C-alpha positions in Angstrom: -20.6 -10.2 -5.0 -22.5 -11.5 -8.0 -24.0 -14.3 -5.8 -25.1 -11.7 -3.2 -26.8 -9.5 -5.8 -28.6 -12.6 -7.2 -29.7 -13.5 -3.7 -31.1 -10.0 -3.1 -33.0 -10.1 -6.4 -34.4 -13.5 -5.5 -35.5 -12.3 -2.1 -37.0 -9.2 -3.6 -39.1 -11.4 -5.9 -40.2 -13.5 -2.9 -41.3 -10.4 -1.1 -43.8 -9.5 -3.8 -44.9 -13.0 -4.5 -45.5 -14.3 -1.0 -46.7 -11.5 1.3 -49.0 -8.6 0.6 -50.9 -6.8 3.3 -53.3 -4.0 2.5 -53.5 -1.4 5.3 -55.4 1.3 3.4 -56.3 2.3 -0.1 -53.1 4.3 -0.7 -50.7 2.4 1.5 -49.3 -1.1 0.9 -46.7 -2.7 3.1 -44.4 -5.5 2.0 -42.3 -7.3 4.6 -39.8 -10.1 4.4 -38.8 -11.4 7.9 -35.0 -12.1 7.5 -34.5 -8.4 7.3 -32.6 -8.1 4.0 -35.2 -5.8 2.5 -38.3 -3.9 3.7 -40.6 -1.8 1.8 -42.5 0.3 4.3 -45.3 2.8 4.2 -45.0 5.5 1.6 -42.7 3.1 -0.4 -39.7 3.9 1.8 -36.9 1.4 1.1 -34.4 0.5 3.8 -31.6 -2.1 3.7 -30.4 -3.6 6.9 -26.8 -3.8 8.0 -26.6 -7.5 7.3 -27.4 -7.1 3.5 -24.5 -5.3 1.8 -21.5 -4.0 3.6 -18.0 -3.1 2.8 -15.4 -5.6 3.8 -12.6 -3.8 5.7 -10.7 -7.1 6.2 -10.4 -7.4 2.4 -8.7 -4.0 2.1 -6.4 -4.9 5.0 -5.4 -8.2 3.4 -4.6 -6.5 0.1 -2.5 -3.8 1.8 -0.7 -6.4 3.8 0.1 -8.4 0.7 1.3 -5.3 -1.1 3.6 -4.7 1.8 5.0 -8.2 1.9 5.3 -9.0 -1.8 8.0 -6.7 -3.2 9.3 -8.5 -6.4 12.8 -7.7 -7.7 14.4 -8.6 -11.0 18.2 -8.8 -10.9 20.6 -9.0 -13.8 24.1 -10.3 -13.0 26.8 -11.3 -15.6 24.0 -11.5 -18.3 21.8 -13.8 -16.2 18.4 -12.7 -14.9 17.0 -13.9 -11.6 13.7 -13.1 -9.8 13.4 -12.6 -6.1 11.7 -10.6 -3.4 12.9 -7.7 -1.2 11.9 -5.9 1.9 13.0 -2.4 3.0 12.7 -0.9 6.5 13.1 2.9 6.6 13.8 5.4 9.4 13.6 9.1 8.5 14.9 12.4 9.8 14.0 16.0 9.0 10.6 17.8 9.1 8.8 15.1 7.2 11.4 12.3 7.2 12.8 13.3 3.8 16.3 12.2 5.0 16.1 8.5 5.4 18.2 5.6 6.5 17.3 2.1 5.4 18.1 -1.6 5.8 16.9 -4.0 3.1 16.9 -7.7 2.8 16.7 -9.4 -0.6 16.3 -13.0 -1.5 17.4 -13.7 -5.1 16.9 -17.0 -6.9 20.3 -17.1 -8.4 22.7 -20.0 -8.4 24.6 -19.1 -5.2 24.6 -16.6 -2.4 20.9 -16.0 -2.5 20.7 -13.8 0.7 21.6 -10.1 0.3 21.7 -7.3 2.8 21.9 -3.6 1.9 22.1 -0.5 4.1 21.5 2.9 2.6 21.1 6.7 2.9 18.3 8.4 0.9 16.8 11.7 0.2 13.2 12.2 -0.8 12.4 15.0 -3.2 8.8 16.1 -3.0 7.4 16.9 -6.4 4.4 18.7 -5.1 5.1 22.5 -5.2 3.6 23.3 -1.8 3.5 20.9 1.0 1.0 21.6 3.8 1.9 19.8 7.1 -1.7 20.4 8.2 -2.7 17.6 5.8 -2.5 14.2 7.6 -1.2 12.4 5.9 0.9 14.6 3.6 0.5 13.0 0.1 2.8 13.8 -2.8 4.7 12.3 -5.7 8.3 11.6 -4.7 11.6 11.2 -6.5 14.3 9.6 -4.3 18.0 9.5 -4.8 20.3 7.4 -2.6 23.1 4.9 -2.2 24.7 2.5 0.2 26.5 -0.6 1.1 26.0 -4.2 -0.2 26.9 -7.6 1.1 26.0 -11.2 0.2 28.1 -12.5 3.1 31.0 -13.3 0.7 31.4 -10.2 -1.5 30.9 -6.5 -0.6 30.0 -3.6 -2.8 28.4 -0.2 -3.1 25.4 1.1 -5.1 23.6 4.2 -6.2 19.8 4.0 -6.6 16.8 6.0 -7.9 13.2 5.5 -7.1 9.9 7.1 -8.0 6.5 6.7 -6.3 3.8 8.4 -4.3 4.3 8.8 -0.5 1.8 9.3 2.3 3.4 10.5 5.5 3.2 12.6 8.6 5.8 13.5 11.3 5.8 9.9 12.4 4.9 7.3 9.8 5.7 6.7 6.1 3.9 4.6 3.4 5.7 4.8 0.1 4.7 2.6 -2.9 7.4 3.0 -5.5 9.5 1.6 -8.3 13.3 1.4 -7.6 16.3 1.0 -9.9 19.7 0.2 -8.5 23.2 -0.6 -9.8 25.6 -2.4 -7.5 29.4 -2.4 -8.0 30.5 -5.7 -6.4 34.1 -6.4 -5.4 35.7 -9.5 -7.1 32.3 -10.4 -8.6 30.0 -9.3 -11.5 28.1 -6.1 -10.9 24.3 -6.3 -10.4 21.5 -4.3 -12.0 18.1 -4.7 -10.3 14.6 -3.2 -10.5 12.0 -3.7 -7.8 8.6 -2.3 -7.0 6.4 -2.5 -3.9 5.5 -0.8 -0.7 7.9 0.8 1.8 6.4 1.2 5.2 8.5 2.9 7.9 8.9 5.8 10.3 9.0 9.3 8.8 10.6 10.9 11.9 9.5 9.4 15.3 11.8 11.7 17.2 10.0 15.0 16.7 6.6 16.5 17.2 5.5 19.8 15.6 2.4 21.9 15.4 0.6 21.9 12.0 0.7 25.6 11.3 3.2 26.6 8.6 3.6 25.6 5.0 6.8 24.1 3.6 7.6 25.5 0.2 
């Protein structure tokens, strides 16, 4: 960005130093052929589409990285281990507030690094009035849930809490959030983990409704 600004300033200087055409007493036209900058009659300034433009690919890449990289910190038997986790969600209800999920976690612990969890969750919308006419519906969310754990050798169960800001309609869900979970593992130390990142899933792909009424 800084290089582009410097280039525009340099080109602007070249415009005034290299070309000057007098058309009349009151009108002066400056023109630089590559098309980055033109100063026309009546001192009207126009910048062509090739000079400065937003980079939609950059936003897409950042969003995709936020979706892929969901770090998790696990504490088991007094030992901490980092890893990454990814949750896929499928919802039911008017706006998918009743959700099922499957989550894969890779934890850099000494053994049994691959973990699968399946859960049931309920999203509590913290906005007082939700208007389904908004697309997407955006609100802060507090989620409670629980489910089943396996590392392919030990099984267990867990409650979980999460907080974030969801954007959803009657089909799709995007939910950046922070999640805390405690897993009771059979014949193995219990696990406390905290993760944050982006949940992208289906709010409720099985229904379609007209955006008319407000949900209180």
